[in-house]
C-alpha positions as CSV (number, residue, x, y, z in Angstrom):
1,X,19.0,-10.1,14.1
2,X,19.6,-12.8,11.5
3,X,17.2,-15.8,11.6
4,X,18.0,-18.9,9.6
5,X,15.4,-21.7,9.1
6,X,16.9,-24.7,10.8
7,X,15.7,-27.1,8.2
8,X,16.5,-25.2,5.0
9,X,19.1,-22.6,5.9
10,X,16.9,-19.9,4.4
11,X,17.1,-16.4,6.0
12,X,14.5,-13.7,5.9
13,X,13.9,-10.9,8.3
14,X,11.4,-8.1,7.6
15,X,13.5,-5.6,9.6
16,X,16.8,-6.3,7.9
17,X,17.8,-3.1,6.0
18,X,19.7,-5.1,3.4
19,X,16.7,-7.3,2.6
20,X,14.5,-4.2,2.4
21,X,16.8,-2.9,-0.3
22,X,16.6,-6.1,-2.3
23,X,14.3,-8.9,-0.9
24,X,14.0,-10.9,-4.1
25,X,16.9,-13.3,-3.8
26,X,15.7,-14.3,-0.4
27,X,12.1,-14.5,-1.7
28,X,13.2,-16.8,-4.5
29,X,14.8,-19.1,-1.9
30,X,11.7,-19.1,0.3
31,X,9.5,-19.9,-2.7
32,X,11.6,-23.0,-3.5
33,X,13.1,-24.1,-0.2
34,X,10.8,-22.9,2.6
35,X,7.3,-22.2,1.3
36,X,6.3,-22.2,4.9
37,X,8.9,-20.2,6.8
38,X,9.2,-19.7,10.6
39,X,11.2,-16.9,12.2
40,X,11.9,-17.8,15.8
41,X,13.3,-14.4,16.8
42,X,10.1,-12.5,16.1
43,X,7.8,-15.6,16.3
44,X,5.9,-15.5,13.1
45,X,5.3,-17.8,10.1
46,X,5.3,-16.7,6.4
47,X,4.0,-18.2,3.2
48,X,5.3,-17.0,-0.2
49,X,3.8,-19.1,-3.0
50,X,1.0,-17.6,-5.0
51,X,-1.4,-20.5,-4.4
52,X,-1.0,-20.3,-0.6
53,X,-1.5,-16.5,-0.6
54,X,-4.5,-16.8,-3.0
55,X,-6.0,-19.4,-0.7
56,X,-5.3,-17.7,2.6
57,X,-6.1,-14.0,2.1
58,X,-9.9,-14.5,1.5
59,X,-10.2,-17.0,4.4
60,X,-10.9,-14.5,7.1
61,X,-12.4,-17.1,9.5
62,X,-9.0,-18.8,9.8
63,X,-6.7,-15.9,9.1
64,X,-8.2,-12.9,10.9
65,X,-7.6,-9.2,10.4
66,X,-9.2,-8.3,13.7
67,X,-5.8,-7.9,15.4
68,X,-4.4,-5.9,12.5
69,X,-2.6,-6.6,9.2
70,X,0.8,-5.4,10.3
71,X,3.2,-7.8,12.0
72,X,4.0,-5.4,14.9
73,X,0.3,-4.6,15.4
74,X,-0.8,-8.3,15.5
75,X,2.0,-9.1,18.0
76,X,1.2,-6.0,20.2
77,X,-2.2,-7.3,21.3
78,X,-3.6,-3.9,21.6
79,X,-7.4,-3.5,21.2
80,X,-8.3,-2.0,17.8
81,X,-11.3,0.3,17.7
82,X,-14.3,-0.5,15.4
83,X,-14.3,1.2,12.0
84,X,-10.7,0.5,11.1
85,X,-12.0,-1.6,8.1
86,X,-8.7,-3.1,7.1
87,X,-8.3,-4.3,10.7
88,X,-11.7,-6.0,10.9
89,X,-13.4,-9.2,10.0
90,X,-17.0,-9.7,8.7
91,X,-19.7,-8.9,9.8
92,X,-18.5,-5.6,11.2
93,X,-16.1,-5.2,8.3
94,X,-18.8,-5.7,5.7
95,X,-21.0,-3.1,7.3
96,X,-18.2,-0.5,7.5
97,X,-16.9,-1.3,4.0
98,X,-20.4,-0.9,2.4
99,X,-20.7,2.5,4.1
100,X,-17.3,3.6,2.8
101,X,-18.0,2.2,-0.7
102,X,-21.1,4.4,-0.9
103,X,-19.0,7.5,-0.8
104,X,-15.8,6.1,-2.5
105,X,-17.6,5.5,-5.8
106,X,-16.3,5.0,-9.3
107,X,-17.9,8.3,-10.3
108,X,-16.1,10.1,-7.5
109,X,-12.8,8.5,-8.5
110,X,-13.3,9.4,-12.2
111,X,-14.0,13.0,-11.2
112,X,-10.6,13.2,-9.7
113,X,-8.7,12.6,-13.0
114,X,-8.8,16.2,-14.2
115,X,-7.5,17.4,-10.8
116,X,-4.7,14.8,-10.8
117,X,-3.7,15.8,-14.4
118,X,-3.8,19.5,-13.5
119,X,-1.5,18.8,-10.5
120,X,1.0,16.8,-12.7
121,X,1.0,19.5,-15.3
122,X,1.7,22.2,-12.7
123,X,4.4,20.0,-11.1
124,X,6.3,19.0,-14.3
125,X,5.9,22.1,-16.6
126,X,8.4,24.2,-14.5
127,X,10.9,21.3,-14.6
128,X,10.9,21.1,-18.4
129,X,14.4,21.9,-19.6
130,X,15.9,20.7,-16.3
131,X,18.7,18.2,-16.4
132,X,17.6,16.5,-13.1
133,X,15.0,16.6,-10.4
134,X,13.6,14.4,-7.6
135,X,10.5,12.5,-8.7
136,X,9.4,11.9,-5.1
137,X,9.7,15.6,-4.2
138,X,8.0,16.7,-7.4
139,X,5.1,14.3,-7.5
140,X,5.5,11.1,-5.4
141,X,5.2,12.7,-2.0
142,X,2.9,15.5,-3.1
143,X,0.2,14.2,-5.4
144,X,-1.3,11.4,-3.2
145,X,-1.5,13.9,-0.4
146,X,-3.3,16.4,-2.6
147,X,-5.7,13.7,-3.9
148,X,-6.6,12.6,-0.3
149,X,-7.1,16.2,0.6
150,X,-9.5,16.7,-2.3
151,X,-11.4,13.5,-1.3
152,X,-11.5,14.4,2.4
153,X,-12.1,18.1,1.9
154,X,-8.9,19.1,3.9
155,X,-7.9,22.7,3.1
156,X,-4.8,22.9,0.9
157,X,-2.9,24.9,3.4
158,X,-3.2,22.1,6.0
159,X,-2.5,19.1,3.7
160,X,1.3,19.0,4.2
161,X,0.9,18.9,8.0
162,X,-1.7,16.0,7.7
163,X,0.6,14.1,5.4
164,X,3.7,14.5,7.6
165,X,1.8,13.5,10.7
166,X,0.5,10.3,9.0
167,X,3.9,9.5,7.5
168,X,5.7,9.9,10.8
169,X,3.5,7.1,12.3
170,X,4.8,4.7,9.6
171,X,8.5,5.4,9.9
172,X,10.9,3.1,11.8
173,X,14.6,3.2,12.5
174,X,16.8,0.8,10.5
175,X,16.2,-2.6,11.8
176,X,13.4,-1.3,14.1
177,X,9.7,-1.9,14.5
178,X,6.7,0.3,14.4
179,X,5.5,1.5,17.8
180,X,1.8,1.0,18.4
181,X,1.8,2.2,22.0
182,X,-1.1,4.6,22.5
183,X,-2.6,3.6,19.2
184,X,-0.8,6.4,17.4
185,X,-1.1,4.8,13.9
186,X,-4.9,4.5,14.4
187,X,-5.6,8.1,15.4
188,X,-4.4,11.6,14.4
189,X,-5.0,14.7,16.5
190,X,-4.9,17.0,13.4
191,X,-7.6,14.9,11.7
192,X,-9.7,14.9,15.0
193,X,-9.7,18.7,15.0
194,X,-10.6,18.8,11.3
195,X,-13.5,16.4,11.7
196,X,-14.8,18.4,14.7
197,X,-14.7,21.5,12.5
198,X,-16.2,19.8,9.5
199,X,-19.1,18.5,11.6
200,X,-20.1,22.2,12.1
201,X,-19.1,23.2,8.5
202,X,-20.5,20.6,6.1
203,X,-19.4,20.5,2.5
204,X,-19.5,18.1,-0.5
205,X,-16.5,16.0,0.6
206,X,-16.1,12.4,1.9
207,X,-15.8,13.4,5.6
208,X,-19.1,15.3,5.4
209,X,-20.8,12.3,3.8
210,X,-19.3,9.9,6.4
211,X,-20.5,12.1,9.2
212,X,-24.1,12.1,7.9
213,X,-24.5,8.7,6.2
214,X,-27.0,6.5,7.9
215,X,-26.4,2.7,8.2
216,X,-27.5,-0.3,10.1
217,X,-24.8,-1.4,12.6
218,X,-23.9,-4.8,14.0
219,X,-26.7,-4.5,16.5
220,X,-29.4,-3.7,14.0
221,X,-29.5,-0.1,15.0
222,X,-29.9,2.5,12.2
223,X,-27.5,5.4,13.0
224,X,-24.7,7.6,11.8
225,X,-21.0,7.2,12.6
226,X,-19.8,8.8,15.8
227,X,-17.0,11.4,15.6
228,X,-14.5,8.9,16.9
229,X,-15.6,6.3,14.4
230,X,-15.3,8.8,11.6
231,X,-11.8,9.7,12.8
232,X,-10.7,6.0,12.7
233,X,-12.1,5.7,9.1
234,X,-10.4,8.8,7.9
235,X,-7.0,8.1,9.6
236,X,-6.8,4.7,8.0
237,X,-7.9,6.0,4.5
238,X,-5.5,8.9,4.6
239,X,-2.5,6.9,5.8
240,X,-3.0,4.0,3.4
241,X,-3.8,6.1,0.4
242,X,-0.9,8.5,0.8
243,X,2.0,6.0,1.5
244,X,1.2,3.3,-1.0
245,X,0.4,5.5,-4.0
246,X,3.4,7.7,-3.5
247,X,5.7,4.7,-3.5
248,X,4.0,3.3,-6.6
249,X,4.9,6.5,-8.6
250,X,8.5,6.1,-7.4
251,X,8.6,2.5,-8.5
252,X,7.2,3.4,-11.9
253,X,10.1,5.9,-12.5
254,X,12.8,3.6,-11.1
255,X,11.7,0.4,-12.9
256,X,11.4,2.2,-16.2
257,X,14.8,3.7,-15.8
258,X,16.2,0.2,-15.7
259,X,14.1,-0.8,-18.8
260,X,14.6,2.1,-21.3
261,X,13.5,0.0,-24.3
262,X,10.1,-0.6,-22.8
263,X,9.9,3.0,-21.6
264,X,10.5,4.1,-25.3
265,X,7.6,1.9,-26.3
266,X,5.3,3.6,-23.8
267,X,6.4,7.0,-25.0
268,X,5.5,6.0,-28.6
269,X,2.2,4.3,-27.6
270,X,0.6,5.7,-24.5
271,X,-2.2,3.1,-24.8
272,X,0.3,0.6,-23.3
273,X,0.6,2.7,-20.1
274,X,-2.2,1.0,-18.1
275,X,-0.6,-2.4,-18.6
276,X,2.8,-1.0,-17.7
277,X,1.3,0.3,-14.4
278,X,-0.1,-3.1,-13.7
279,X,3.2,-4.8,-14.3
280,X,5.0,-2.3,-12.0
281,X,2.4,-3.2,-9.3
282,X,3.3,-6.9,-9.8
283,X,7.0,-6.4,-10.0
284,X,7.5,-3.9,-7.1
285,X,4.4,-3.9,-4.8
286,X,4.6,-1.0,-2.4
287,X,3.1,-3.2,0.4
288,X,5.3,-6.4,0.2
289,X,3.6,-8.4,3.0
290,X,0.4,-8.5,5.0
291,X,-0.1,-10.1,8.4
292,X,-3.0,-12.2,9.8
293,X,-3.8,-13.7,13.2
294,X,-4.3,-17.5,12.9
295,X,-7.6,-18.5,14.7
296,X,-7.5,-22.2,14.0
297,X,-4.7,-24.6,13.1
298,X,-3.7,-24.3,9.4
299,X,-1.7,-26.7,7.3
300,X,0.8,-25.6,4.7
301,X,3.1,-28.1,2.9
302,X,2.6,-30.8,5.4
303,X,3.3,-28.6,8.4
304,X,0.9,-27.0,10.9
305,X,0.7,-23.3,11.8
306,X,-0.9,-23.5,15.2
307,X,-3.8,-21.4,16.3
308,X,-2.6,-18.2,18.0
309,X,0.2,-17.7,15.6
310,X,1.0,-14.7,13.4
311,X,1.2,-15.5,9.7
312,X,2.6,-13.2,7.0
313,X,1.4,-13.5,3.4
314,X,4.4,-12.4,1.3
315,X,2.7,-10.5,-1.5
316,X,6.0,-9.5,-3.2
317,X,7.2,-13.1,-3.3
318,X,3.9,-14.5,-4.5
319,X,3.9,-11.9,-7.3
320,X,7.1,-13.5,-8.6
321,X,6.1,-17.1,-8.1
322,X,7.2,-19.0,-11.3
323,X,4.3,-21.4,-10.8
324,X,2.0,-18.4,-11.6
325,X,4.1,-16.2,-13.9
326,X,6.5,-17.3,-16.6
327,X,10.0,-15.8,-16.1
328,X,8.7,-13.8,-13.1
329,X,11.8,-11.7,-12.5
330,X,11.5,-10.2,-16.0
331,X,9.7,-6.9,-16.2
332,X,7.5,-7.0,-19.2
333,X,4.8,-4.4,-20.1
334,X,3.4,-6.9,-22.6
335,X,2.9,-9.7,-20.0
336,X,-0.4,-11.5,-20.4
337,X,-3.0,-10.1,-18.0
338,X,-3.1,-12.1,-14.8
339,X,-4.3,-11.4,-11.3
340,X,-1.6,-9.9,-9.2
341,X,-1.9,-9.8,-5.4
342,X,-0.7,-6.2,-4.7
343,X,-4.2,-5.0,-3.8
344,X,-5.1,-8.2,-1.9
345,X,-8.0,-10.6,-2.4
346,X,-11.3,-11.3,-0.8
347,X,-13.1,-9.1,1.7
348,X,-10.1,-6.8,2.1
349,X,-9.4,-6.1,-1.6
350,X,-8.2,-2.5,-1.6
351,X,-11.1,0.0,-2.1
352,X,-8.5,2.5,-3.4
353,X,-7.2,0.3,-6.1
354,X,-8.9,2.2,-8.9
355,X,-7.6,5.5,-7.5
356,X,-4.0,4.2,-7.2
357,X,-4.1,3.0,-10.8
358,X,-5.5,6.3,-12.0
359,X,-2.8,8.3,-10.2
360,X,0.0,6.0,-11.5
361,X,-1.3,6.2,-15.1
362,X,-1.8,10.0,-15.2
363,X,1.6,10.6,-13.6
364,X,3.4,8.3,-16.1
365,X,1.5,9.9,-19.1
366,X,2.6,13.4,-18.0
367,X,6.2,12.4,-17.3
368,X,6.6,10.8,-20.7
369,X,5.1,13.8,-22.5
370,X,8.0,15.9,-21.2
371,X,10.8,13.5,-20.3
372,X,10.8,10.5,-22.6
373,X,14.3,9.5,-21.4
374,X,15.8,9.5,-17.9
375,X,18.2,7.6,-15.6
376,X,18.4,7.5,-11.8
377,X,21.2,8.9,-9.7
378,X,21.3,5.7,-7.8
379,X,24.0,6.9,-5.4
380,X,21.7,9.5,-4.0
381,X,18.4,7.6,-4.2
382,X,17.1,6.5,-0.8
383,X,14.5,3.9,0.2
384,X,12.0,4.9,2.9
385,X,12.7,3.0,6.2
386,X,9.5,1.2,7.2
387,X,8.6,-2.4,7.9
388,X,5.2,-2.0,6.2
389,X,5.7,0.0,3.0
390,X,8.7,-0.4,0.6
391,X,9.5,2.4,-1.8
392,X,11.6,5.5,-2.5
393,X,11.9,8.4,-0.2
394,X,14.1,10.3,-2.6
395,X,14.6,9.4,-6.3
396,X,16.7,11.9,-8.2
397,X,16.5,11.4,-12.0
398,X,18.8,12.6,-14.7
399,X,16.9,13.7,-17.8
400,X,18.1,13.2,-21.3
């Protein structure tokens, strides 16, 4: 359904397949003509300018995560169980985040780099000499799943089934919405069985640590997580980490195909790769928008967003706001370092940001070692259909 702002004539619909393919012309109009946008068909507001997103995301008291951070979830009104972390506000959020941060440490993340590199080498070496292959099939869909499996301690034989189960919860039909009936996105039967097994078979993985870590809860009681709370934690971690990082790898490959000169620079000087990954995160964020529930009237650009509304913060638009970034639609691996919003701000800044950057960096290093030049078979490339994550499902590249 097309929705046009009655005051400006600007149109934006998060379920429109055409806008999912290329949202940036619409975002450019929102930035200039409708910095506060209202969609009456789906009854939500949206802000797109960097300053508004920067101000709003940390303000959890006015813009609450307690009803979810996905448009359909906020609108559904379903009760969200404790421990979802990304769907909580302080004080509960802070308690649960500290607990997860204790086991999601920089040392643990750094220790994954040799495993990530080993996986990339094993994935790309057999493809050396090929004239084409699908980046998503080779690495984008596989590596994040393996990394989450290593973190969580999931046996390798079971990792594909866990990934497919989590991914299915995120998929929508073209123009459709996610279905939260029964709380499917917040639970996973396969993970429930695994957690029950791991409780009786402890190991040195994140799930074991979560099951045994003591903390003081909101009521001042020192305890460990229940099995259900652990399931909620792990479901959210597994789903978020798998989808977003996989899409990042696809964007790295597709964006650099369109910018061969900068790709050549990276091949010649790998020290530039971390900055290139950061610029891809700004230029094509896998999570283009985040939703919040408005608890108190909020004013943007002389207009009021009433309490009880749903507000979308358009990360992808803010990342291309010319007020923040000179020539924002230009991809530039030499762009001066500036805060981009892809991993959020404030209490909900992504705990997995360092891991996503590591996976993107290592994947690009190993691709460039073997395939310094490539193009994309755009006719056969396919974007994943989801209202939450934007990225490639298939990305066939032509080498040479």
